[in-house]
Each structure stands twice: as C-alpha cells, then as structure tokens.
C-alpha positions, 0 to 999 in steps of 0.5 A: 126175710122179715125175720132177718130184718131187726123192724125194731131198729127202721121204726126209730129211723121211721119215727124220726121223720115225723115230728110234728103232731098234727095232721093224719096217721102214717102208714105203719113201716114194715108196709111202706119199707116192705112194699119198697123190697118188693118193688126194687127186688121183683122191678114191679111198677107202682101198679104192678106190686099195688096188684101184687100186693092185693092178689100175694098172701106171700107178699101180705104176709111179709107187709105185717097186714093182719089176715090176707084181703081183698082190698088194696092195702095201698093205692100206686100214688102212695109207692110215691110218697115212701120212696121220697121219705124211705131212701135207698139206702135205707133200702139197700141197709134191710137188704144187708140184713136181708143177706147176712141172714141167708149168709148165717143159714147157709153157714148153719145148713152146712154145719148141720151136713157136716155133722149128718155125714158118717164117719169114714174110719176103717174095719167094719165100721167102714162097711156098715158106714157105705150108703147102700143103692136101695129103692124107694118104695111105693109112696101111693097110688096114683089115678090118671083121668083121661076125660080130658085128653084131646081126641076125633070127634067128627060130630057134630060138625059145624060145616059142611063140604059138599 
C-alpha cells in the first residue's frame, strides 16, 4: 500500500494549504494522510489510532517514521487538525490509487499463473504433464513440551474440609 500511493502528487496538493512562511513547521504529509488512511480503513477512534501508531511497527513504516519509536508520533488532538486540512476526498483519492495497484497486482498474478500451467497437448507429453500425487516430505522435527499441561495436583491444598 505504501508504494501504491504517489506521495509526490499529494505533497504538492498539501503544500498549497500553507501559503504563509511564518509559524510552526507542519507535520509531514505521510504522517497526516497515512494516519487518516489507517483511521478510515480500520475504524479506530482517535485515541485507539494513537495507541496503534505507537505499538505497531507496520503502521510506523506506512507513515514513514525513520525507525521504530516507542513515543507517540502524534496525539489525538492533532488528528482533528489533520481532518480539517485534509478533506475526505483526498483520502478517497489515495484509496483509489491503492485499489488500482491491487487490481494490477491481481492481474499480474493471474498472468503468472497462466504461464506456469503445463500445456495439455496429446501423446507422451500429456502423460508427463499430469501432476503425480506425492506425499510431502518431512521438513524437520517437532518437539513438544508438556510442562504446561494441566494436571490434577493434590498437594498443596488451600483449605481443609473435615
């Protein structure tokens, strides 16, 4: 999803919102729009979204933080400001880019699947083309530990019934 959105186009649109040179530096577009995309996709409340952005490294990667951070990148009141500046049509436009990329990926996956299928001609080649039923081979050893299994332990008892 991160690579499907043309962030440069949205950055140009976002920069038009800030005409003055005075004041605090604005938050990056990836942080603003990315958090709003996550907000609308998963229907988090503002506080839940801030918690998710703090805990989830995948979300931090999507909003392009430099590395995993344990501090909150934004607070819930900042999301209100993001929604005032970035209207819903901007988020929907980004969603359309992501959907188009998903459709292209599905089409390319279908093309790849078509090329890997063996040809069904006739004769001796057709017999070779049929997949044989093979049992999967072992991939390793399974080690089970039963130390956490429940058991009926009689001692020590918390109470005594006479």
